[in-house]
C-alpha positions in Angstrom: -4.1 12.7 -36.6 -5.7 14.5 -33.6 -9.5 14.2 -33.5 -11.8 16.9 -32.1 -13.7 14.2 -30.2 -17.0 15.2 -31.7 -17.8 11.5 -31.9 -17.7 10.8 -28.2 -19.4 14.1 -27.3 -22.3 13.3 -29.6 -22.6 9.7 -28.3 -22.7 10.8 -24.7 -25.7 13.1 -25.5 -27.3 10.5 -27.7 -27.3 7.9 -24.9 -29.1 10.4 -22.6 -31.6 11.4 -25.3 -32.1 8.2 -27.4 -35.2 9.2 -29.3 -36.0 10.3 -32.9 -37.1 13.8 -31.9 -33.8 14.6 -30.2 -31.9 13.0 -33.1 -33.8 15.0 -35.7 -33.2 18.3 -33.8 -29.4 17.5 -33.5 -28.9 16.1 -37.0 -26.1 18.5 -37.7 -24.2 17.3 -34.6 -24.6 13.7 -35.9 -23.4 14.6 -39.4 -20.3 16.2 -37.9 -19.6 13.1 -35.7 -20.2 10.7 -38.6 -17.9 12.7 -40.8 -15.2 12.5 -38.1 -15.8 8.8 -37.8 -15.5 8.4 -41.6 -12.2 10.3 -41.6 -10.9 8.0 -38.8 -12.0 4.9 -40.8 -10.4 6.1 -44.0 -7.1 6.8 -42.2 -7.2 3.3 -40.5 -7.8 1.6 -43.9 -4.8 3.4 -45.3 -2.6 2.5 -42.3 -3.7 -1.1 -42.0 -3.2 -1.7 -45.7 0.5 -1.3 -45.2 0.7 -4.7 -43.5 -2.6 -6.1 -44.9 -2.9 -5.0 -48.5 -6.2 -6.9 -48.9 -8.1 -4.0 -47.4 -6.5 -1.3 -49.5 -9.4 -0.9 -51.9 -12.1 -0.4 -49.1 -13.9 2.8 -48.5 -15.4 3.9 -45.1 -18.9 3.0 -46.5 -17.7 -0.6 -47.0 -16.8 -0.8 -43.4 -19.0 1.3 -41.2 -22.2 0.0 -39.4 -25.2 2.2 -39.4 -26.2 4.1 -36.2 -29.7 2.9 -36.5 -30.7 -0.2 -34.5 -32.7 -3.1 -35.8 -35.4 -3.3 -33.2 -37.7 -5.8 -34.8 -36.7 -8.7 -32.5 -35.4 -6.7 -29.5 -37.1 -5.8 -26.3 -35.1 -2.6 -26.3 -36.8 -0.3 -28.6 -34.4 2.6 -28.5 -33.8 3.6 -32.1 -30.1 4.3 -32.1 -26.9 2.6 -31.0 -24.8 4.2 -28.4 -21.6 3.6 -30.3 -20.0 3.9 -33.8 -18.6 0.7 -35.2 -16.4 -0.1 -38.2 -15.2 -3.5 -39.5 -12.2 -3.4 -41.7 -12.0 -6.6 -43.7 -11.2 -7.5 -47.3 -14.9 -8.3 -47.9 -16.2 -5.4 -45.9 -18.5 -5.2 -43.0 -20.7 -8.1 -44.1 -17.8 -10.5 -44.0 -17.8 -13.4 -41.5 -14.0 -13.9 -41.6 -11.3 -12.4 -39.3 -11.0 -8.7 -39.5 -10.3 -5.5 -37.6 -13.2 -4.0 -35.6 -13.0 -0.6 -34.0 -15.9 0.7 -31.8 -16.1 4.3 -30.5 -18.0 4.7 -27.3 -18.5 7.7 -25.1 -15.6 6.9 -22.7 -13.5 4.3 -24.5 -12.3 2.9 -27.8 -12.5 -0.9 -28.3 -10.3 -2.6 -30.8 -11.1 -6.2 -31.6 -10.3 -9.0 -34.1 -11.4 -12.5 -34.9 -14.9 -13.7 -35.5 -17.9 -12.8 -33.3 -20.3 -15.6 -34.4 -20.1 -18.7 -36.5 -22.6 -21.5 -37.3 -22.1 -24.7 -35.3 -20.4 -26.6 -38.1 -17.9 -23.8 -38.8 -17.3 -23.4 -35.1 -16.5 -27.1 -34.7 -14.1 -26.9 -37.7 -12.3 -23.9 -36.1 -11.9 -25.6 -32.7 -10.7 -28.8 -34.3 -8.1 -26.7 -36.2 -6.9 -25.3 -32.9 -6.6 -28.9 -31.5 -4.8 -30.1 -34.6 -2.5 -27.1 -34.7 -2.1 -26.5 -31.0 1.5 -25.3 -31.0 0.9 -22.9 -33.9 -2.1 -21.4 -32.3 -0.4 -21.1 -29.0 2.5 -19.4 -30.6 0.1 -16.9 -32.2 -1.6 -16.2 -28.9 1.8 -15.8 -27.0 3.5 -13.6 -29.6 5.2 -10.7 -27.7 3.5 -8.0 -29.8 0.1 -9.4 -28.8 0.8 -10.3 -25.2 2.2 -6.9 -24.3 -1.2 -5.5 -25.1 -2.9 -8.0 -22.7 -5.5 -9.6 -25.1 -8.8 -11.1 -23.9 -9.8 -14.2 -25.9 -13.5 -14.6 -26.1 -16.5 -12.9 -24.4 -18.5 -15.8 -23.1 -17.1 -19.2 -21.9 -18.1 -22.8 -21.3 -17.4 -24.1 -17.8 -15.6 -27.1 -19.2 -14.2 -28.3 -22.5 -17.1 -29.0 -24.9 -17.8 -32.6 -25.9 -15.9 -33.9 -28.8 -12.5 -32.4 -27.9 -9.7 -33.9 -25.8 -10.2 -33.3 -22.1 -6.4 -33.3 -21.7 -5.8 -30.7 -24.3 -2.7 -28.7 -23.0 -4.3 -25.3 -23.6 -7.9 -25.7 -22.4 -8.4 -21.9 -22.3 -8.4 -22.0 -26.1 -11.4 -24.4 -26.3 -13.6 -22.7 -23.7 -14.6 -19.5 -25.6 -18.0 -19.5 -27.2 -16.7 -16.9 -29.8 -13.2 -16.5 -31.1 -12.5 -12.8 -30.7 -9.7 -10.9 -29.1 -10.5 -7.4 -27.7 -8.7 -4.5 -26.1 -10.2 -1.4 -24.4 -8.1 1.7 -25.0 -8.1 4.7 -22.8 -10.9 7.2 -23.4 -8.4 9.9 -24.4 -6.6 8.0 -27.2 -8.5 9.9 -29.9 -7.1 13.1 -28.6 -3.5 12.0 -29.3 -1.8 13.0 -32.5 -0.7 9.3 -33.0 -4.2 7.9 -32.4 -4.3 6.2 -35.8 -0.8 4.7 -35.3 -1.8 3.4 -31.8 -5.0 1.7 -33.1 -3.1 0.3 -36.1 -0.5 -1.2 -33.8 -3.2 -3.3 -32.1 -4.6 -4.3 -35.4 -1.2 -5.4 -36.7 -0.6 -7.5 -33.5 -3.9 -9.3 -34.2 -3.2 -10.1 -37.9 -1.8 -13.6 -37.3 -4.8 -14.4 -35.2 -7.2 -13.2 -37.9 -5.2 -15.1 -40.5 -5.6 -18.3 -38.5 -9.3 -17.8 -38.2 -9.8 -17.1 -41.9 -7.6 -20.0 -43.0 -9.5 -22.5 -40.9 -13.1 -21.8 -41.6 -15.1 -22.2 -44.7 -18.5 -20.6 -44.7 -21.3 -22.4 -46.4 -22.9 -20.0 -48.9 -26.4 -21.1 -47.9 -25.7 -20.4 -44.3 -24.4 -16.9 -45.0 -27.9 -15.6 -45.6 -29.1 -16.9 -42.2 -26.3 -15.1 -40.5 -27.1 -11.6 -41.9 -29.6 -10.8 -39.2 -26.9 -11.5 -36.6 -24.5 -9.0 -38.2 -27.2 -6.3 -38.3 -27.2 -6.1 -34.5 -23.5 -5.0 -34.4 
């Protein structure tokens, strides 16, 4: 699959003209870019389902986040996001379990996995699972298919191991992240390659054991799920 790169061209212009008047005047360009993005999502679902059949039934609508920003609680009142994002997970984009996130930006493609945010209780449960299964988790993180892609674990970090966890834990770097994600920035020309879907899928397949560990070691409280929905809206 070789994309025409309408998506990144549209997003570059949107970032320079992030207002409703410009968006309305260029609606046809947005529709073309969104159509290209939907095509990419559909092909990724099909490709990922080869090694993760739980996502086979999904449609692009189940996975893609809206371009419109939720500005109710934000100081930034620009109405549109500067990226396209899709979250391929067996429960769709509203799932709080490990999945495959692809974000298209003007000059890069980000591929990520894991879980971006968890309530305190579930986060503690996940960290304790890492402590209790240290060698298993270390093996997942050091797997050759993952390591050759140079994964980054987490986005923000504590300066020291949080209270309640062993200070002599052999892999302190696994307890410092404030969120359990792994992410990769792909070159900005990846979408121009005929094997773009295969390249992105390769990153997703390398992350599957990490996602499986996350999913198997958290249990979301159904009452807490509703309080988390506003967090997901900002993606």
